[in-house]
PANU-740148 format. One record per residue (C-alpha): residue in three letters; x, y, z. Coordinates in Angstrom, 3 decimals, decimal comma, padded with zeros to 6 digits. Each point is the difference from the previous one (the first is absolute). Layout:
N
('ala' (X Y Z)) ...
//
This chain:
515
('met' (051,506 083,150 -097,289)) ('arg' (002,096 -000,964 002,843)) ('lys' (000,656 -003,270 -001,618)) ('lys' (000,694 001,622 -003,441)) ('ala' (002,400 002,265 001,947)) ('ile' (001,868 -002,992 001,604)) ('thr' (000,166 -001,724 -003,505)) ('glu' (001,792 002,984 -001,579)) ('asp' (002,298 000,367 003,102)) ('ser' (001,057 -003,695 -000,509)) ('met' (000,527 000,399 -003,526)) ('arg' (001,943 003,252 000,273)) ('thr' (002,169 -001,852 002,683)) ('gln' (000,670 -002,874 -002,205)) ('arg' (000,992 002,109 -002,837)) ('ile' (002,594 001,886 002,297)) ('cys' (001,109 -003,284 001,049)) ('gly' (000,454 -001,338 -003,415)) ('val' (002,015 003,187 -001,008)) ('leu' (002,113 -000,259 003,235)) ('val' (000,938 -003,792 -000,860)) ('leu' (000,479 001,129 -003,640)) ('trp' (002,411 002,716 000,929)) ('leu' (001,784 -002,166 002,444)) ('val' (000,649 -002,848 -002,598)) ('val' (000,963 002,678 -002,795)) ('ala' (002,118 002,220 002,489)) ('gly' (001,855 -003,173 001,357)) ('cys' (000,237 -002,198 -003,191)) ('ala' (003,647 -001,108 -000,599)) ('ser' (001,288 -000,002 -003,661)) ('his' (-000,215 -002,683 -002,468)) ('glu' (002,884 001,448 -001,995)) ('gln' (003,065 -001,828 -001,157)) ('tyr' (002,824 001,412 002,080)) ('arg' (002,874 -001,069 -001,783)) ('lys' (000,935 000,316 -003,740)) ('thr' (002,537 -002,047 -002,069)) ('ala' (002,703 002,395 -001,158)) ('ala' (003,518 -001,661 -000,035)) ('pro' (001,684 -000,060 003,272)) ('ile' (002,498 002,628 001,100)) ('pro' (003,399 -000,821 001,177)) ('pro' (000,397 -001,420 003,634)) ('ile' (-000,160 002,580 002,738)) ('asn' (000,228 -000,292 003,731)) ('val' (-003,032 -000,799 002,006)) ('ala' (000,661 003,173 001,919)) ('asp' (-000,294 002,038 -003,150)) ('leu' (-003,449 -001,143 -000,548)) ('glu' (-001,107 000,349 003,835)) ('asn' (001,121 003,633 -000,087)) ('arg' (-001,423 000,699 -003,429)) ('asn' (003,392 001,047 -001,240)) ('pro' (000,518 001,085 -003,638)) ('val' (001,728 -003,085 -001,746)) ('asp' (001,288 -000,884 -003,466)) ('asn' (-003,111 -000,376 -002,458)) ('gly' (002,051 -002,128 -002,434)) ('gln' (-000,055 002,769 -002,525)) ('gly' (002,658 002,280 001,244)) ('gly' (-001,959 002,116 002,575)) ('lys' (-001,143 -000,363 003,384)) ('glu' (-003,666 -000,135 001,315)) ('cys' (-001,785 -000,907 003,227)) ('ser' (000,486 -003,609 000,792)) ('glu' (-003,619 -000,530 001,063)) ('lys' (-001,323 001,701 -003,391)) ('leu' (002,271 -002,225 -001,851)) ('phe' (-001,206 -003,173 001,568)) ('arg' (-003,747 000,712 -000,460)) ('gly' (000,656 -000,412 -003,759)) ('arg' (001,727 -003,257 000,448)) ('ser' (-000,705 -003,499 001,314)) ('ile' (003,651 -001,213 000,330)) ('glu' (001,997 001,727 002,982)) ('lys' (003,776 -000,598 000,216)) ('phe' (002,031 000,796 003,143)) ('arg' (003,682 -000,418 001,022)) ('ala' (000,424 -001,242 003,494)) ('pro' (002,912 001,179 002,297)) ('asn' (001,957 -002,963 -000,980)) ('gly' (-000,189 001,043 -003,641)) ('glu' (-002,209 -002,782 -001,046)) ('val' (-003,184 000,894 -002,154)) ('phe' (-003,348 -001,334 000,979)) ('thr' (-003,454 000,346 -001,941)) ('val' (-003,603 000,712 000,713)) ('gly' (-002,545 -000,930 -002,518)) ('val' (-003,583 001,424 000,674)) ('ile' (-003,084 -001,842 -001,471)) ('glu' (-003,529 001,518 000,681)) ('leu' (-003,367 -002,040 000,169)) ('ser' (-003,418 001,543 -000,289)) ('asp' (-003,024 -000,611 002,212)) ('asp' (-001,708 -002,058 -002,858)) ('gly' (002,728 -002,517 000,647)) ('his' (002,379 000,637 -003,146)) ('ile' (003,337 001,451 -000,518)) ('lys' (-000,353 003,639 -000,713)) ('asp' (002,606 000,217 -002,806)) ('val' (001,185 -003,241 -001,605)) ('gly' (002,935 001,879 -001,387)) ('gln' (001,005 000,770 003,498)) ('arg' (-000,003 -003,208 000,938)) ('asp' (002,120 -001,287 -003,092)) ('glu' (002,455 002,690 000,578)) ('val' (000,734 -001,322 003,725)) ('phe' (000,064 -003,719 -001,273)) ('arg' (002,537 001,039 -002,638)) ('glu' (002,130 001,876 002,517)) ('leu' (-000,078 -003,045 002,492)) ('arg' (001,262 -002,344 -002,757)) ('arg' (002,787 002,534 -001,027)) ('val' (001,172 000,440 003,469)) ('thr' (-000,104 -003,849 000,590)) ('leu' (001,762 -000,902 -002,806)) ('lys' (002,629 002,605 -000,599)) ('gly' (000,275 001,767 003,413)) ('glu' (000,371 003,689 001,134)) ('ser' (002,964 002,033 000,304)) ('gly' (001,836 -000,321 003,219)) ('thr' (-001,196 -003,488 000,478)) ('glu' (002,405 -002,764 -000,509)) ('ser' (-002,210 -003,052 000,424)) ('tyr' (-002,273 -000,478 -003,109)) ('pro' (-001,784 -001,526 -001,517)) ('gly' (-002,543 -000,501 002,795)) ('ala' (-002,107 002,235 002,147)) ('val' (-001,872 000,480 003,386)) ('leu' (-003,717 001,070 -001,050)) ('val' (-001,986 001,453 002,654)) ('thr' (-003,800 000,692 -000,584)) ('phe' (-001,935 002,227 002,106)) ('val' (-003,982 000,393 -000,034)) ('his' (-001,101 003,055 002,202)) ('gly' (-002,957 000,096 002,179)) ('trp' (-002,561 002,298 001,216)) ('his' (000,457 003,928 -000,432)) ('his' (002,838 -000,497 -002,275)) ('lys' (000,577 000,386 -004,011)) ('ala' (002,775 -000,121 -002,739)) ('lys' (000,707 003,779 000,287)) ('val' (003,852 000,823 -000,013)) ('cys' (-000,164 001,379 003,649)) ('asp' (-002,428 -002,430 001,653)) ('glu' (001,543 -000,740 003,126)) ('asn' (-000,183 -003,878 -000,547)) ('leu' (001,893 000,369 -003,153)) ('ser' (002,571 002,345 001,643)) ('cys' (000,643 -002,542 002,599)) ('tyr' (000,047 -002,833 -002,424)) ('arg' (002,906 001,624 -001,795)) ('arg' (001,916 -000,188 003,436)) ('val' (-000,711 -003,345 000,679)) ('leu' (001,443 -001,056 -003,436)) ('glu' (002,885 002,035 000,668)) ('gly' (000,488 -001,824 003,284)) ('leu' (-000,088 -003,161 -001,812)) ('val' (002,887 001,259 -002,314)) ('met' (001,906 001,299 002,950)) ('arg' (-000,223 -003,652 001,771)) ('lys' (000,450 -001,952 -002,857)) ('gly' (003,138 -001,631 001,422)) ('asp' (-002,652 -002,067 002,179)) ('arg' (-001,267 -001,725 -002,832)) ('ala' (001,189 -002,498 -002,604)) ('asn' (-001,653 001,891 -002,906)) ('lys' (002,219 002,913 -000,792)) ('gly' (-001,941 001,234 -003,046)) ('pro' (-001,743 003,469 -000,347)) ('val' (-002,980 000,761 001,962)) ('phe' (-003,177 000,622 -002,024)) ('gly' (-003,370 001,203 001,578)) ('ile' (-003,303 -000,109 -001,526)) ('tyr' (-002,633 002,323 001,704)) ('ile' (-003,618 -000,943 -000,853)) ('gly' (-002,034 003,099 000,500)) ('trp' (-003,921 -000,021 000,343)) ('arg' (-002,484 002,519 001,459)) ('gly' (000,583 -000,520 003,708)) ('asp' (-002,606 002,830 000,692)) ('ser' (-003,268 000,725 -001,563)) ('met' (-000,183 003,270 001,737)) ('his' (002,552 002,776 001,234)) ('lys' (-001,645 001,699 002,758)) ('tyr' (-001,855 -002,764 001,678)) ('ser' (002,080 -002,776 -000,710)) ('ala' (-000,758 -001,866 003,258)) ('leu' (-003,529 -000,632 -001,788)) ('ser' (001,663 -001,898 -002,701)) ('phe' (001,190 -003,109 001,941)) ('tyr' (-002,622 -002,380 -001,258)) ('asn' (-000,349 001,500 -003,398)) ('arg' (003,699 -000,452 -000,524)) ('lys' (-000,006 -003,472 001,414)) ('ala' (-002,662 -000,908 -002,563)) ('ala' (002,064 001,701 -002,812)) ('ala' (003,288 -001,854 001,237)) ('gln' (-001,818 -003,379 -000,265)) ('his' (-001,584 000,681 -003,476)) ('val' (003,367 001,193 -001,410)) ('gly' (001,811 -002,945 001,778)) ('ser' (-002,443 -002,379 -001,619)) ('leu' (000,776 001,444 -003,536)) ('gly' (002,835 002,102 -001,465)) ('gly' (001,797 000,268 003,541)) ('arg' (000,139 -003,816 000,187)) ('asp' (000,974 -000,395 -003,545)) ('leu' (002,813 002,443 000,262)) ('leu' (001,331 -001,723 003,012)) ('leu' (-000,211 -003,354 -001,705)) ('glu' (001,691 001,528 -002,853)) ('ile' (002,972 001,186 002,147)) ('gly' (000,175 -003,439 001,515)) ('gln' (000,084 -001,712 -003,316)) ('thr' (002,623 002,643 -001,351)) ('his' (002,168 -000,578 003,052)) ('lys' (-000,106 -003,865 -000,657)) ('glu' (000,982 000,326 -003,534)) ('leu' (002,984 002,546 000,707)) ('asp' (001,147 -002,139 002,767)) ('arg' (000,226 -003,145 -002,019)) ('glu' (001,657 001,810 -002,918)) ('val' (002,574 001,766 002,368)) ('arg' (000,732 -003,399 001,851)) ('thr' (000,358 -001,826 -003,407)) ('ala' (002,266 002,479 -001,543)) ('ser' (002,152 000,500 003,151)) ('gly' (-000,010 -003,518 001,268)) ('gly' (-001,750 000,718 003,173)) ('thr' (002,606 002,670 001,004)) ('arg' (-002,498 002,816 -000,654)) ('phe' (-003,774 000,244 000,624)) ('val' (-003,116 002,185 000,485)) ('asn' (-001,626 000,271 003,236)) ('ala' (-003,700 001,337 000,290)) ('val' (-001,876 001,469 003,150)) ('thr' (-003,423 001,314 -000,109)) ('val' (-001,419 002,226 002,884)) ('gly' (-003,526 001,239 000,677)) ('his' (-001,343 002,188 002,572)) ('ser' (-003,448 000,524 001,311)) ('phe' (-002,525 -000,362 -002,919)) ('gly' (003,186 -000,509 -002,135)) ('gly' (000,728 -003,061 001,953)) ('ala' (-003,664 -000,932 -000,871)) ('leu' (000,722 000,429 -003,612)) ('val' (003,260 -001,978 000,281)) ('tyr' (-001,537 -002,759 001,883)) ('ser' (-002,710 -000,448 -002,775)) ('ala' (002,752 -000,706 -002,525)) ('val' (001,573 -002,588 002,652)) ('glu' (-003,453 -001,529 000,317)) ('ala' (-000,471 -000,182 -003,600)) ('leu' (003,358 -001,862 -000,417)) ('glu' (-000,103 -002,406 002,807)) ('val' (-003,444 -000,569 001,468)) ('ser' (-001,832 -000,238 -003,611)) ('glu' (002,880 -002,303 -001,117)) ('tyr' (000,290 -002,528 003,211)) ('gln' (-002,679 000,796 002,208)) ('thr' (-000,859 -003,372 001,871)) ('lys' (-000,763 -000,831 003,463)) ('his' (003,958 -000,118 000,267)) ('gly' (000,513 003,704 -000,868)) ('val' (001,722 001,452 -002,740)) ('gly' (002,232 -002,581 -001,221)) ('tyr' (000,458 -003,533 -000,767)) ('pro' (000,008 -002,099 003,362)) ('ala' (003,175 -001,846 001,231)) ('cys' (-000,241 -003,749 -000,829)) ('asn' (002,163 -003,376 000,425)) ('gly' (002,007 001,638 002,967)) ('ala' (001,254 002,766 -002,447)) ('pro' (-000,666 003,874 001,242)) ('lys' (-002,365 002,198 -001,575)) ('pro' (001,159 001,028 -003,469)) ('val' (001,509 003,750 000,246)) ('arg' (-002,560 002,673 000,102)) ('ala' (000,380 002,795 -002,317)) ('gly' (-001,753 003,221 -000,475)) ('ile' (000,292 003,383 -001,958)) ('gly' (003,770 000,398 -000,431)) ('asp' (002,119 -001,164 003,127)) ('leu' (-001,691 001,916 002,585)) ('val' (-003,561 001,811 000,702)) ('ile' (-000,186 002,310 002,950)) ('leu' (-003,358 001,482 000,999)) ('val' (000,295 002,769 002,591)) ('asn' (-003,142 000,845 002,074)) ('pro' (-002,159 -001,606 -002,932)) ('ala' (-003,935 001,094 -000,112)) ('phe' (-001,695 -003,209 -000,653)) ('glu' (-001,706 -002,766 002,290)) ('ala' (001,988 -002,696 001,324)) ('tyr' (-002,647 -002,435 -001,373)) ('arg' (001,646 000,346 -003,441)) ('tyr' (003,264 -001,405 001,327)) ('arg' (-001,557 -003,159 001,209)) ('asp' (001,533 -002,313 -002,624)) ('phe' (003,562 001,175 000,920)) ('ala' (-000,755 -000,558 003,631)) ('asn' (-001,258 -003,501 -001,002)) ('asp' (003,104 -000,634 -001,838)) ('leu' (002,107 000,549 003,210)) ('glu' (-002,142 -002,598 001,719)) ('ala' (000,043 -002,589 -002,490)) ('pro' (001,853 -003,131 000,658)) ('gly' (003,590 -000,221 -000,962)) ('ser' (002,861 002,380 000,398)) ('tyr' (001,246 002,550 -002,289)) ('ser' (003,327 -000,584 -001,950)) ('pro' (003,412 001,201 001,347)) ('glu' (000,081 001,941 -003,260)) ('gln' (-003,206 001,991 000,635)) ('arg' (000,423 003,777 000,918)) ('pro' (-002,392 002,333 000,856)) ('val' (-002,308 001,221 -002,897)) ('leu' (-002,712 001,834 001,729)) ('leu' (000,695 002,419 003,172)) ('thr' (-002,968 001,966 001,361)) ('val' (000,666 002,500 002,695)) ('ala' (-002,845 001,677 001,911)) ('ser' (000,636 002,644 002,660)) ('thr' (-001,966 -000,221 003,465)) ('ala' (-000,419 003,828 -000,394)) ('asp' (-001,668 -000,054 -003,369)) ('asp' (-003,540 001,257 000,987)) ('ala' (-001,204 000,220 -003,665)) ('val' (000,399 -003,791 -000,426)) ('gly' (-000,290 -000,912 003,472)) ('lys' (-003,084 001,814 001,039)) ('ala' (-001,938 001,989 -002,971)) ('phe' (000,479 -003,200 -002,482)) ('pro' (-001,934 -002,349 002,351)) ('ala' (-002,744 002,501 000,744)) ('gly' (-000,617 000,258 -003,788)) ('arg' (000,153 -003,649 -000,404)) ('trp' (-002,549 -000,649 002,692)) ('leu' (-002,493 002,005 -002,183)) ('trp' (000,755 -002,108 -002,927)) ('ile' (-000,162 -003,349 001,869)) ('leu' (-003,680 000,847 001,346)) ('trp' (-001,083 -000,497 -003,735)) ('his' (002,069 -002,894 -000,804)) ('pro' (-001,328 -002,901 002,050)) ('trp' (002,212 -002,527 -001,612)) ('ala' (002,941 001,510 001,512)) ('trp' (-001,297 -000,085 003,604)) ('lys' (001,907 -003,240 000,815)) ('asp' (003,441 001,709 -000,853)) ('ala' (-001,073 003,390 001,500)) ('ala' (003,213 000,631 002,093)) ('ala' (002,388 -000,523 -003,019)) ('gln' (-002,540 001,734 -002,414)) ('val' (000,050 003,345 002,124)) ('thr' (003,526 000,060 001,057)) ('gly' (002,868 001,397 -002,084)) ('leu' (002,863 -002,417 -000,763)) ('gly' (002,688 000,505 002,588)) ('his' (-002,434 000,707 002,919)) ('tyr' (-001,567 -003,433 -000,161)) ('ala' (001,857 -002,047 002,602)) ('pro' (-000,667 -003,451 -001,516)) ('tyr' (001,839 001,029 -003,195)) ('thr' (002,954 001,928 001,787)) ('thr' (003,190 -002,093 -000,053)) ('his' (002,651 002,442 001,208)) ('gln' (000,762 003,204 001,889)) ('leu' (002,455 002,865 -000,786)) ('ile' (001,722 001,145 003,238)) ('tyr' (001,619 003,192 000,185)) ('glu' (000,638 001,699 003,595)) ('gly' (001,692 003,179 -001,407)) ('pro' (-001,551 003,511 -000,125)) ('gln' (-002,656 000,956 -002,696)) ('glu' (001,386 002,074 -002,769)) ('lys' (-001,910 003,368 -000,578)) ('pro' (-000,660 001,269 -003,488)) ('val' (000,864 003,500 -001,035)) ('glu' (-003,297 002,208 000,190)) ('pro' (-001,259 000,909 -003,326)) ('ala' (000,069 003,752 -001,106)) ('lys' (-001,425 001,968 -002,712)) ('leu' (001,858 001,165 -003,102)) ('thr' (000,229 003,773 -000,077)) ('asp' (003,325 000,805 -002,068)) ('pro' (-001,644 001,988 -002,999)) ('lys' (003,063 -000,870 -002,209)) ('glu' (-000,307 -003,656 000,582)) ('ile' (-003,687 000,061 -000,632)) ('ala' (000,535 001,876 -003,286)) ('asp' (002,992 -002,031 -001,204)) ('cys' (-001,741 -003,323 000,811)) ('glu' (-003,487 001,350 -001,279)) ('leu' (-001,794 -001,058 003,397)) ('his' (-002,598 002,696 -000,181)) ('his' (-002,850 -002,365 -000,420)) ('glu' (001,134 -002,165 002,857)) ('ile' (000,535 002,857 002,370)) ('asp' (-003,637 001,214 -000,944)) ('ala' (-001,266 -003,489 000,907)) ('gly' (001,969 -000,193 003,165)) ('leu' (002,142 -003,190 -001,084)) ('ala' (003,466 001,292 -000,525)) ('arg' (002,537 -001,038 002,610)) ('asp' (002,915 002,279 000,965)) ('thr' (002,257 -003,105 -001,140)) ('cys' (000,232 -003,043 -002,397)) ('gly' (001,487 -001,954 003,039)) ('cys' (-000,810 -002,555 002,310)) ('ser' (-001,318 001,139 003,270)) ('tyr' (002,155 -002,578 001,551)) ('his' (004,015 000,114 -000,359)) ('val' (000,860 -003,481 -001,622)) ('phe' (003,704 -000,199 -001,267)) ('ser' (-000,119 003,815 -000,042)) ('ala' (001,239 002,491 002,374)) ('pro' (-000,846 000,894 002,844)) ('pro' (000,517 -002,261 001,731)) ('gln' (002,250 -002,203 -002,013)) ('ala' (-000,816 -003,680 000,180)) ('ala' (002,469 -001,948 001,938)) ('ser' (002,504 -001,941 -001,929)) ('asn' (-001,659 -003,408 000,885)) ('ala' (-003,780 001,226 -000,227)) ('gly' (-001,762 -002,424 -002,113)) ('lys' (002,518 -002,610 000,388)) ('ser' (-000,621 -003,392 001,479)) ('asp' (002,314 -002,219 002,212)) ('thr' (-002,464 -002,960 -000,356)) ('pro' (-000,317 -000,277 -003,999)) ('ser' (-000,688 -003,787 000,036)) ('ala' (-002,485 000,385 002,747)) ('leu' (-002,052 002,700 -001,961)) ('ala' (-000,370 -002,210 -002,837)) ('gln' (-001,527 -002,272 002,270)) ('gly' (-002,623 002,397 001,314)) ('ala' (002,000 001,085 003,389)) ('gly' (002,900 002,338 000,649)) ('ser' (000,908 003,599 000,455)) ('val' (001,043 003,367 -001,880)) ('his' (001,902 002,795 001,234)) ('ser' (-002,237 003,217 000,432)) ('leu' (001,351 003,578 000,188)) ('asn' (000,945 -000,321 003,542)) ('gln' (001,370 -002,875 002,321)) ('phe' (-003,457 -001,884 -000,158)) ('asp' (-000,639 -002,758 -002,497)) ('val' (-003,319 -000,789 -001,925)) ('thr' (-000,495 -003,645 000,606)) ('leu' (-002,358 -002,499 -001,752)) ('lys' (-001,134 -002,539 002,248)) ('pro' (-002,431 -003,003 -000,552)) ('leu' (-002,861 -000,290 002,365)) ('ser' (000,019 -003,596 000,425)) ('pro' (003,059 -002,107 000,412)) ('ser' (-001,721 -002,832 -002,148)) ('leu' (-000,523 002,300 -003,157)) ('asp' (002,061 -001,610 -002,976)) ('arg' (003,129 002,142 -000,146)) ('his' (-000,214 -000,151 -003,702)) ('ala' (-003,544 001,317 -000,141)) ('pro' (-000,604 002,211 -003,180)) ('phe' (-002,742 002,010 001,291)) ('ile' (000,408 002,249 002,863)) ('val' (-002,416 002,515 001,820)) ('ala' (001,812 002,308 002,524)) ('ser' (-001,243 002,250 002,543)) ('ala' (001,844 003,152 000,524)) ('pro' (000,034 002,362 003,115)) ('gly' (-000,964 003,718 -000,254)) ('asn' (003,627 001,141 000,696)) ('leu' (001,034 -001,548 -003,202)) ('ile' (-002,999 000,780 -002,251)) ('ser' (-002,060 002,735 001,804)) ('gly' (-003,257 -000,190 -002,326)) ('his' (-001,596 -000,879 -003,085)) ('asn' (002,180 002,221 -002,416)) ('asp' (003,243 -000,376 002,148)) ('ile' (001,616 -002,300 -002,228)) ('tyr' (003,137 001,914 -000,768)) ('asn' (001,106 000,258 003,654)) ('pro' (003,637 -000,454 -000,431)) ('asn' (000,612 -002,881 002,467)) ('phe' (-002,963 -002,093 -001,797)) ('val' (001,570 000,952 -003,304)) ('leu' (003,433 -001,259 001,092)) ('phe' (-001,560 -003,253 001,141)) ('leu' (-001,424 -000,440 -003,478)) ('ile' (003,265 000,869 -001,899)) ('gly' (001,707 -002,625 002,434)) ('phe' (-002,797 -002,510 -000,770)) ('ile' (000,167 000,465 -003,568)) ('asn' (003,685 -000,362 -000,387)) ('asn' (000,139 -003,229 002,090)) ('thr' (-002,903 -001,898 -001,487)) ('met' (000,237 000,324 -003,690)) ('pro' (001,095 -002,973 -002,047)) ('gly' (003,909 000,218 -000,869)) ('pro' (002,212 -001,617 -002,731)) ('gly' (-000,894 -002,996 -001,809)) ('glu' (-001,282 -001,507 -003,360)) ('ala' (-003,132 001,004 -001,632)) ('lys' (-003,003 -002,243 001,054)) ('pro' (-002,414 -001,526 -002,445)) ('ala' (-003,019 002,092 -000,782)) ('leu' (-002,196 -002,804 001,670)) ('asp' (001,850 -001,609 002,958)) ('ile' (-002,973 -000,713 002,300)) ('thr' (-001,826 -003,342 -000,492)) ('pro' (-002,912 -001,421 001,932)) ('cys' (000,493 -003,098 002,294)) ('arg' (-000,585 -003,220 -002,020)) 
//
């Protein structure tokens, strides 16, 4: 009888545990819904009008809540303080690795082509454009007021405001690639490895293909614009990935570079007959990975390329910049713990154990540079809950209020190119532009301290195309602190001074192997 009672108690406990687990999964599950629809864009608005959820022109003679209007649209238009219009296009990916709405993608690509070839009101220099694609990471999504998207808008506005620092004066066009960065709302810390797997899956399918399509579109538009203008107008393209978004972006880079050129020499044809290595290219002009969440081992071919015999061409510019914060505990500590469990069951990887368990940017043998910043750490604005009943009603936010997901603002928790405080007039400007194009140099921050990129070894080729830089905690204070103003200003300065300038269109295939 005692044995039977124990068995019944055990079964009852198992049932209770099962119910609790099911409840946790159901209660915390993040939505699979498509967040953005494809209605026609509304007239350009100020970024602050969206951040404050102000009523704006709905394009039909009336006014409605700006956030509500943007939920129905995948194309956002904004007017910067200097009068220029910039664009954000949103494309969403599903967990099964495909684009959620092909019509959404097509709409963004059509608008990109229109803006590139015909320009925007208030923008004097066209045809041409500066295309900036961003893939978010853990905890984020494509919602109108997701903070990553809110901060991204301000970064694009910063690029508009600092266009005097770059050769390309064309309109700024952003593509925000959204995917399900959380699989649960209430217990999102538990989703780290689940979302890592999702990012790798999406990155190996639709995400990779979408980024490669963006890269190919950039090549075609750039060639078309340079040919039509005699090389005086052109299209630049930068792709940025954060966290698992960095892993997703890297999957596309890997597919383009490693699969085509993978040899003992690295990711391109080797130098020969005394000539430098052929110019290395990538997706667009520049790819930036910030606190990327993938193992350093995957980067080995790029590291090998730096060590391969021969020097890089004087025409070579940085094409892949990785920045990892020393204060990123998610990748620096939690990531290796999970990878050790993986490696125990994969004996073939033991010989490369250190690179297999360590995130890129935290693996010393592959780290080539450091970012130096000796100024104070900027603090974000503490988030608050939305309580204004009129704003909740006008913007139809009752569901988000019930789920505890509505922020009190659609703005960025950091003030970048917005008040207070106003960015200094030279913030984001570099006094060493040619040095930045060679993987070194400084950019002015919000205060009197500069952010400086410095090679770790004096023997590193100054034209090295692949940079892995370690950043201090006062510049990037954690895994998700990627919009810290001083770091953003460094990126703006780096982008403006490393992108290719005027010149004739290059042939579609201008890289040949050594013969």
